[in-house]
PAFI-707226 format. One line per 4 residues: number of its first residue (from 1); their letters; for each residue x, y, z of C-alpha. Coordinates in pm, 1 decimal, always signed. Layout:
BEGIN
NUM) a) X Y Z; ...
//
This chain:
BEGIN
1) mstk) +827.0 +3411.7 +2111.0; +1041.0 +3697.5 +2222.9; +879.6 +4035.2 +2308.4; +1168.5 +4225.5 +2139.0
5) ieki) +1116.7 +4360.2 +1798.4; +1401.0 +4261.6 +1600.2; +1297.9 +4444.5 +1263.1; +1005.5 +4572.8 +1062.1
9) vefk) +944.9 +4362.0 +747.5; +751.9 +4482.2 +454.2; +459.5 +4229.6 +323.9; +348.5 +4283.6 -21.2
13) isry) +26.1 +4063.5 -45.2; -144.2 +3961.0 -371.0; -520.5 +4007.0 -325.9; -814.0 +3890.3 -534.4
17) dpeg) -1162.0 +4032.3 -498.7; -1402.7 +3762.6 -635.1; -1690.7 +4006.9 -641.3; -1530.2 +4273.5 -856.3
21) rksy) -1299.4 +4014.0 -1014.0; -1012.3 +4247.7 -928.6; -655.7 +4158.0 -843.2; -427.9 +4400.4 -660.7
25) vsty) -138.8 +4421.2 -431.0; -173.7 +4538.7 -46.3; +150.8 +4643.3 +143.7; +186.6 +4625.7 +520.0
29) kvpi) +460.9 +4699.3 +777.7; +487.8 +4414.4 +1021.0; +702.6 +4400.9 +1358.0; +898.8 +4090.2 +1367.3
33) hngt) +1014.2 +3918.2 +1674.3; +1251.5 +3617.5 +1718.7; +1027.8 +3316.3 +1630.4; +763.9 +3515.8 +1436.7
37) tvld) +626.6 +3285.5 +1150.1; +482.0 +3403.6 +822.1; +146.6 +3300.7 +956.5; +189.8 +3480.5 +1281.2
41) slly) +246.4 +3801.3 +1049.5; -63.8 +3741.2 +851.0; -261.8 +3706.2 +1181.6; -119.7 +4026.6 +1278.3
45) ikdn) -203.9 +4190.2 +971.0; -574.5 +4063.8 +990.6; -604.4 +4159.7 +1361.3; -437.8 +4497.6 +1364.0
49) ldet) -414.8 +4647.5 +997.7; -668.3 +4491.8 +774.6; -950.2 +4274.4 +879.3; -1047.8 +4190.4 +501.8
53) ltfr) -730.0 +4004.6 +439.0; -824.2 +3644.4 +379.3; -606.5 +3328.1 +406.2; -638.7 +2962.1 +518.7
57) hscr) -496.0 +2810.3 +831.8; -586.6 +2569.8 +1116.6; -349.5 +2363.1 +1315.0; -34.3 +2617.3 +1322.4
61) mgic) +194.1 +2301.5 +1356.3; +265.9 +2191.6 +1012.8; +14.4 +1907.7 +1015.6; -285.9 +2010.0 +839.5
65) gsca) -108.3 +2169.6 +546.7; -377.7 +2431.6 +488.5; -156.0 +2740.0 +524.1; +59.8 +2691.5 +199.1
69) vnin) +145.5 +3012.9 +16.3; +401.3 +3131.6 -214.6; +686.2 +3341.9 -36.1; +911.7 +3529.1 -265.4
73) gqpm) +837.6 +3281.9 -533.0; +871.7 +2968.0 -330.5; +572.6 +2745.7 -188.5; +601.6 +2715.9 +171.1
77) lacy) +381.4 +2628.2 +494.3; +315.1 +2976.3 +651.4; +321.2 +2827.8 +981.2; +650.4 +2654.8 +940.2
81) tqvl) +832.3 +2943.6 +803.5; +1013.4 +3196.4 +1040.6; +1045.6 +3551.2 +900.7; +1380.7 +3614.8 +1024.7
85) qlna) +1534.4 +3304.6 +873.0; +1427.3 +3447.3 +523.2; +1665.8 +3708.9 +576.5; +1481.7 +3966.5 +380.9
89) dslv) +1347.1 +4306.0 +444.3; +1047.8 +4279.0 +205.2; +834.9 +3960.8 +138.7; +604.1 +3905.6 -162.3
93) iepi) +318.5 +3665.5 -50.8; +113.2 +3510.4 -324.2; -126.3 +3213.3 -353.7; +19.9 +2886.2 -455.3
97) anlp) +18.5 +2835.2 -822.3; -183.4 +2562.6 -1040.3; -487.2 +2593.5 -829.4; -768.9 +2848.9 -895.2
101) vikd) -780.3 +3147.7 -646.1; -1099.1 +3194.0 -460.5; -1003.1 +3501.4 -258.2; -671.9 +3678.8 -167.6
105) lvvd) -426.2 +3381.2 -49.2; -711.1 +3112.8 -62.1; -710.9 +2865.0 -344.9; -947.1 +2600.4 -431.4
109) iqpf) -768.4 +2270.4 -363.5; -1052.0 +2046.4 -504.2; -861.2 +1990.1 -831.1; -563.3 +1865.1 -630.5
113) fdqy) -795.0 +1621.0 -439.5; -969.4 +1513.4 -767.9; -643.0 +1404.3 -910.7; -578.5 +1232.0 -578.5
117) kktt) -901.8 +1034.0 -597.0; -808.3 +887.2 -927.8; -569.9 +646.6 -746.7; -681.5 +386.8 -496.9
121) nvli) -533.0 +488.7 -149.3; -614.2 +179.6 +64.3; -478.3 -163.8 +59.1; -580.8 -377.0 -227.0
125) kpee) -622.5 -745.2 -159.5; -854.7 -1021.1 -265.5; -1187.6 -1030.8 -60.5; -1115.1 -1374.6 +78.1
129) efkk) -793.0 -1231.0 +240.8; -993.9 -1003.7 +462.4; -1206.5 -1285.1 +577.6; -909.0 -1468.3 +733.4
133) adef) -835.8 -1419.6 +1097.9; -472.2 -1385.2 +1069.8; -314.2 -1041.7 +1074.7; -122.3 -899.9 +778.5
137) vqlp) +226.3 -924.6 +921.4; +488.1 -684.5 +799.5; +870.3 -684.5 +888.7; +1033.4 -343.8 +996.8
141) aelk) +1264.6 -382.7 +685.7; +940.3 -377.2 +469.2; +774.3 -101.8 +645.9; +1104.2 +114.3 +599.7
145) kfwd) +1057.6 +88.1 +219.7; +762.1 +310.2 +212.4; +727.4 +464.0 +571.2; +861.6 +810.0 +467.8
149) ltlc) +601.0 +825.4 +185.8; +308.3 +796.5 +442.5; +401.5 +1146.2 +592.7; +220.2 +1339.4 +347.4
153) ikcs) -4.8 +1603.2 +476.5; -189.1 +1670.8 +149.5; -69.1 +2061.0 +156.6; -67.9 +2069.9 -231.3
157) icys) +282.0 +2235.2 -224.9; +420.9 +1964.2 -461.1; +135.7 +2010.4 -702.0; +185.3 +2391.9 -713.4
161) acpa) +549.9 +2367.1 -767.6; +505.6 +2107.4 -1049.7; +561.8 +2231.7 -1414.8; +384.5 +1925.6 -1558.5
165) aide) +58.8 +2009.0 -1357.2; -7.4 +2282.1 -1599.8; -168.5 +1993.9 -1792.5; -475.7 +1882.0 -1615.2
169) kflg) -425.3 +1523.8 -1764.1; -103.7 +1492.6 -1507.4; -202.6 +1321.4 -1171.3; +57.4 +1522.1 -980.3
173) pesl) +351.7 +1435.3 -761.1; +135.9 +1354.9 -453.8; -93.9 +1107.2 -625.1; +198.9 +937.0 -796.5
177) tany) +387.5 +912.5 -490.3; +90.4 +784.1 -293.4; +39.9 +530.5 -552.9; +408.7 +403.0 -505.6
181) rfva) +357.0 +409.8 -137.1; +101.2 +130.7 -176.2; +278.3 -72.6 -446.9; +597.2 -77.8 -207.8
185) dsrd) +376.0 -204.7 +68.2; +425.0 -572.8 +106.1; +77.6 -623.8 +227.1; -74.9 -483.0 -97.7
189) qgcp) -173.3 -700.1 -399.7; -313.5 -440.2 -636.3; -6.7 -329.2 -841.4; -158.3 -404.9 -1196.5
193) grlk) -460.9 -199.5 -1115.0; -253.1 +85.0 -967.7; -49.0 +119.3 -1305.1; -358.2 +204.8 -1496.8
197) pmad) -450.7 +543.1 -1371.5; -84.7 +666.2 -1425.0; +3.7 +488.5 -1754.1; -102.0 +762.1 -1987.9
201) niwl) +18.9 +1058.0 -1787.9; +313.1 +988.0 -1583.1; +547.7 +1044.5 -1864.0; +470.7 +1412.1 -1831.1
205) ctqc) +692.8 +1432.6 -1535.4; +1028.7 +1619.6 -1601.3; +1210.6 +1514.4 -1284.6; +1280.9 +1877.0 -1223.7
209) nsct) +1274.2 +1784.9 -850.7; +1050.3 +2066.5 -745.0; +831.9 +1838.9 -571.8; +1101.9 +1701.5 -346.2
213) lfcp) +1275.5 +2033.1 -301.1; +976.5 +2207.9 -156.3; +801.4 +1925.3 +36.5; +767.3 +2048.5 +383.2
217) klls) +802.9 +1680.3 +483.0; +1090.2 +1609.4 +291.3; +926.1 +1319.4 +107.6; +1129.9 +1208.9 -208.7
221) cana) +844.7 +1224.0 -448.5; +1068.4 +1241.7 -757.4; +1252.6 +915.8 -664.5; +904.3 +767.0 -619.5
225) ivdd) +787.1 +857.7 -960.4; +1098.6 +706.1 -1110.9; +1009.1 +394.9 -927.1; +657.5 +413.8 -1074.0
229) hgll) +830.2 +455.7 -1417.0; +1029.2 +113.1 -1351.2; +713.5 -45.9 -1280.7; +532.0 +62.8 -1601.4
233) veag) +852.9 -29.9 -1797.9; +853.3 -386.5 -1655.3; +474.5 -403.7 -1754.6; +553.5 -289.4 -2099.1
237) alpk) +342.2 +21.6 -2064.4; +568.0 +258.5 -2261.3; +514.6 +614.6 -2357.2; +292.7 +606.5 -2674.3
241) tvid) +473.5 +908.7 -2856.8; +836.6 +885.2 -2932.1; +976.3 +1171.8 -3162.9; +1315.2 +1216.6 -3320.1
245) vydl) +1511.2 +1492.1 -3170.4; +1859.4 +1561.1 -3298.5; +1979.7 +1927.4 -3283.9; +2293.9 +2009.4 -3479.7
249) rnqe) +2345.2 +2315.7 -3275.3; +2439.7 +2124.1 -2983.8; +2726.4 +1981.4 -3174.4; +2836.8 +2337.9 -3251.1
253) vart) +2827.1 +2409.4 -2880.5; +3048.7 +2118.0 -2815.4; +3298.3 +2241.5 -3085.9; +3298.2 +2577.6 -2914.7
257) mvqv) +3393.2 +2415.9 -2594.5; +3697.6 +2261.6 -2775.0; +3794.3 +2574.8 -2910.9; +3793.2 +2723.7 -2561.6
261) fnkl) +4007.7 +2444.4 -2448.0; +4264.2 +2472.6 -2715.3; +4284.1 +2858.1 -2639.8; +4351.3 +2783.9 -2294.5
265) gvdf) +4605.2 +2517.6 -2359.3; +4411.0 +2239.7 -2163.6; +4536.2 +1883.5 -2196.6; +4192.0 +1704.6 -2298.4
269) atlg) +4053.1 +1432.3 -2479.8; +3693.8 +1304.3 -2590.3; +3612.8 +945.4 -2576.2; +3478.5 +941.3 -2934.0
273) aeew) +3294.5 +611.2 -3009.4; +3386.3 +489.8 -2665.0; +3183.6 +748.5 -2490.8; +2832.6 +614.4 -2444.5
277) ccgd) +2536.9 +811.2 -2315.4; +2546.9 +879.3 -1937.9; +2215.7 +707.5 -1916.2; +2017.8 +989.9 -1715.1
281) hmlr) +1710.7 +956.3 -1938.1; +1693.5 +588.3 -1927.8; +1735.2 +598.3 -1547.0; +1459.8 +855.4 -1511.6
285) lgek) +1231.7 +678.6 -1758.4; +1257.3 +351.9 -1544.4; +1489.1 +166.2 -1775.0; +1733.7 +90.1 -1476.0
289) glfe) +1888.3 -225.9 -1648.8; +1998.8 -16.9 -1940.5; +2116.3 +268.8 -1741.7; +2345.0 +22.5 -1531.2
293) elak) +2484.2 -122.3 -1855.2; +2569.5 +234.6 -1981.8; +2718.5 +339.7 -1658.5; +2934.4 +10.7 -1621.5
297) hnie) +3085.5 +93.3 -1966.2; +3154.7 +455.2 -1908.0; +3324.8 +380.4 -1575.1; +3557.8 +135.2 -1747.9
301) mfrk) +3645.5 +404.6 -1994.7; +3705.0 +670.8 -1718.2; +3936.7 +426.4 -1547.7; +4125.1 +318.8 -1878.3
305) fdsn) +4218.0 +692.7 -1971.8; +4275.5 +793.8 -1609.2; +4109.7 +1133.2 -1634.2; +4177.0 +1396.8 -1362.3
309) kivt) +3844.1 +1596.4 -1444.5; +3541.9 +1549.3 -1649.8; +3379.7 +1848.7 -1800.2; +3008.2 +1805.1 -1921.9
313) lsph) +2799.5 +2017.2 -2159.9; +2502.1 +1859.6 -2022.4; +2358.3 +1917.3 -1653.4; +2191.3 +1578.1 -1681.1
317) cynt) +2534.9 +1415.3 -1735.7; +2684.4 +1643.2 -1479.1; +2419.7 +1538.0 -1222.5; +2424.2 +1147.2 -1300.7
321) frnd) +2800.7 +1142.3 -1279.0; +2788.0 +1320.9 -932.1; +2475.9 +1181.3 -778.9; +2358.7 +847.6 -923.7
325) kpya) +2504.5 +532.2 -837.6; +2720.0 +355.2 -962.7; +2880.3 +663.2 -1094.8; +2869.0 +839.2 -750.1
329) dekl) +3055.5 +550.7 -598.5; +3363.3 +644.3 -811.5; +3386.9 +997.7 -676.4; +3437.9 +1149.8 -1010.7
333) svqh) +3575.8 +1496.7 -1029.6; +3297.5 +1656.8 -1247.4; +3238.8 +2017.7 -1367.3; +2954.6 +2152.3 -1570.1
337) ytqf) +3112.9 +2366.6 -1842.0; +2981.4 +2687.5 -1694.4; +3171.0 +2617.5 -1377.4; +3488.7 +2553.2 -1568.4
341) laea) +3434.3 +2874.6 -1776.9; +3358.8 +3101.2 -1471.4; +3664.1 +2967.1 -1288.1; +3875.7 +3070.8 -1611.6
345) vrqg) +3697.3 +3402.7 -1613.7; +3780.3 +3476.7 -1255.8; +4145.3 +3370.5 -1310.1; +4166.7 +3594.0 -1601.8
349) kikp) +4231.2 +3325.9 -1842.7; +3925.2 +3418.2 -2057.7; +3878.7 +3783.5 -2140.6; +3566.4 +3845.1 -2334.5
353) akpv) +3632.5 +4150.3 -2542.3; +3377.8 +4222.2 -2830.1; +3033.5 +4377.8 -2717.2; +2738.1 +4144.5 -2749.4
357) nrkv) +2450.8 +4385.5 -2723.2; +2172.4 +4183.8 -2608.3; +1904.6 +4194.8 -2324.8; +1939.0 +3835.7 -2186.8
361) ayhd) +1726.5 +3625.7 -1935.3; +1888.2 +3339.9 -1810.2; +1695.3 +3022.1 -1770.3; +1824.8 +2780.1 -1480.6
365) pcfl) +1843.1 +2428.0 -1603.0; +1665.9 +2217.1 -1348.5; +1948.8 +1947.6 -1317.8; +2215.8 +2209.7 -1282.9
369) gkrn) +2023.1 +2454.2 -1034.9; +1754.7 +2263.2 -827.9; +1930.7 +1926.4 -825.8; +2283.5 +2067.6 -772.3
373) evyd) +2256.5 +2428.1 -673.1; +2479.4 +2560.8 -940.4; +2323.2 +2915.7 -995.7; +2619.4 +3157.9 -997.1
377) aprq) +2863.0 +3012.7 -1241.8; +2651.4 +3076.7 -1564.3; +2551.9 +3432.1 -1456.1; +2916.4 +3503.4 -1374.8
381) vlqa) +2998.9 +3402.7 -1741.2; +2731.2 +3599.1 -1889.7; +2806.8 +3910.4 -1662.7; +3158.3 +3899.9 -1791.6
385) ipgl) +3056.3 +3965.5 -2166.0; +3065.5 +4337.7 -2253.7; +2736.2 +4493.1 -2372.6; +2528.6 +4207.0 -2244.0
389) rlve) +2252.2 +4320.1 -2001.8; +2142.8 +4026.0 -1791.0; +1789.9 +4027.8 -1623.4; +1639.9 +3761.2 -1400.5
393) mrrt) +1339.3 +3563.4 -1494.6; +1023.3 +3625.6 -1253.6; +1082.0 +3252.0 -1158.0; +1445.2 +3210.0 -1110.8
397) kqss) +1701.9 +2995.2 -933.5; +1549.8 +2756.9 -682.5; +1195.5 +2866.9 -822.3; +1286.2 +2838.2 -1177.8
401) fccg) +1030.9 +2685.6 -1416.6; +1128.6 +2378.6 -1605.3; +1175.7 +2382.1 -1976.9; +1000.2 +2039.0 -1995.5
405) ggag) +1276.1 +1838.4 -2150.0; +1384.3 +1609.6 -1864.3; +1315.3 +1246.2 -1794.8; +1293.7 +1174.5 -2157.0
409) rvwt) +1014.1 +1418.2 -2211.0; +1228.0 +1585.1 -2495.0; +1145.2 +1278.1 -2686.5; +816.6 +1173.6 -2558.8
413) edaq) +629.4 +1495.8 -2564.6; +259.6 +1458.1 -2661.3; +102.6 +1758.9 -2469.4; -77.8 +2016.6 -2667.7
417) pekr) +139.8 +2319.9 -2716.9; -38.8 +2540.7 -2460.0; +16.7 +2280.7 -2209.5; +399.3 +2249.2 -2251.0
421) pcvn) +620.1 +2393.8 -1991.8; +847.9 +2532.7 -2254.9; +578.3 +2759.6 -2398.7; +491.3 +2870.3 -2055.9
425) rvre) +855.7 +2965.1 -1997.2; +907.8 +3133.6 -2330.0; +577.0 +3346.2 -2263.5; +736.1 +3449.2 -1936.4
429) aldl) +1060.7 +3568.6 -2118.1; +854.0 +3762.3 -2371.0; +688.3 +3946.0 -2074.7; +1022.9 +4064.0 -1961.1
433) gvdt) +1108.5 +4235.3 -2286.5; +1433.4 +4033.4 -2367.0; +1553.9 +3952.5 -2691.3; +1742.0 +3636.7 -2585.3
437) vava) +1686.0 +3345.8 -2345.9; +2036.1 +3210.7 -2238.6; +2055.2 +2830.7 -2151.5; +2320.6 +2597.6 -2031.5
441) cpyc) +2158.8 +2270.5 -2129.1; +2097.6 +2098.6 -2462.6; +1756.4 +1997.4 -2392.6; +1673.7 +2351.0 -2272.7
445) vttl) +1801.5 +2460.6 -2630.2; +1580.6 +2205.4 -2794.2; +1255.5 +2268.1 -2596.7; +1268.2 +2637.8 -2587.0
449) edav) +1355.0 +2677.1 -2947.1; +1053.6 +2470.1 -3022.5; +846.3 +2697.1 -2806.6; +968.2 +2992.2 -2994.4
453) kvld) +836.4 +2844.8 -3319.9; +517.8 +2726.4 -3173.6; +459.0 +3085.2 -3052.1; +576.5 +3235.3 -3385.4
457) venk) +805.2 +3478.9 -3228.2; +1134.2 +3389.7 -3388.5; +1166.7 +3764.8 -3488.1; +1119.8 +3867.3 -3130.6
461) iavk) +1334.1 +3626.4 -2917.8; +1640.0 +3393.9 -2971.7; +1744.7 +3103.9 -2767.1; +2131.6 +3078.0 -2709.9
465) dvle) +2350.8 +2860.9 -2512.9; +2584.4 +3034.7 -2289.8; +2870.8 +2905.0 -2489.5; +2742.9 +3060.9 -2797.2
469) llkd) +2710.4 +3406.0 -2648.9; +3047.6 +3385.5 -2501.2; +3202.8 +3272.8 -2841.1; +3046.5 +3589.8 -2996.9
473) sl) +3248.6 +3798.5 -2744.0; +3594.8 +3635.0 -2781.9
//
């Protein structure tokens, strides 16, 4: 580490005194050198400024996983994270979420391990197999199928980032990923038994991708859970609760987009009856055969009409057309509607004129933000509307909290209201004192509106699609 002080960074650290049951924030100024990690900074504070500061650490090499904390709203390993790379003059350090705080930055990780223990994390084979002298041979190609999933260090970052983990029934991303690691192991013979612990709770996963996004070892947890879904579908263990969700408001949003196209003189068409579902939810639910059938049909239609660009209303369609095979192989030119509108606003083709006097918090849809890093376009559209005051959610952009509608959960929701991510999210918006939550996803409209009704706050806050707010200003 360099001896030259590059800058002084302010650390605002959440504290908790278990004896007095008191929560408070302590602020410290820390000299930062090239190579200084967040853990180095915490050690500096403890050694030089405040010996009462309590945090957990051990190996300092990203192996033990004990030093996980929230840094500016994102869960990270303190020993892995270099302060200068965060490019910030002030850092907010908090304990990771979804686990009880013992003291300051130390959380009780026992609930995480209790969930982990509900799955069998050793090879399962008939007893007579272990009595044989032969080795359990495995080819390199077979090892490759699950090797990356063995790199988990049990840091609990995925669990802390998971919106479904607010319901203690959910096993959590790490447990489900570990379960699939053994299912994918060619030496294992315990698949039927491995399905039982997850059959009644895995459908709470929303495929928001937070687990994969924040994993310090880059495990594809979300993909492993989709594979778990597929195994359950093959076994006939489908979600027990399926509800009818059909929101006429989303049709109005589509009509508004047509009006915008006409106003701009865009040469466009819809596929009408030839347009089948993109298949996103079928894929995430594990029904891969149906997804492939839908994708094949839609690709044929795209080729038939020779479209130059596809504009989607749903982030789920946008993500699937861009990233999921076989769509991804077609290299389709796809835009989410907020990207199209932001471009039109920048070029002066759309000029919102009527004031919309609302205090608005924008909710980042997971499949637009976390999966595709589209954060600015929706905000640019909202900022162009006169009279609209845009504020940020406490959990925003990459740290946004899922509405709970992804991976088919909008249809399979069976959690108690207080355990639903959408209810948690609306409460966050209410704490901000906004009168409107702006969204850019039809599923977010449905789930967040449902949460507003559950909380009986329809007279305090409204859920509006970005297009609805823009329409009011045109």
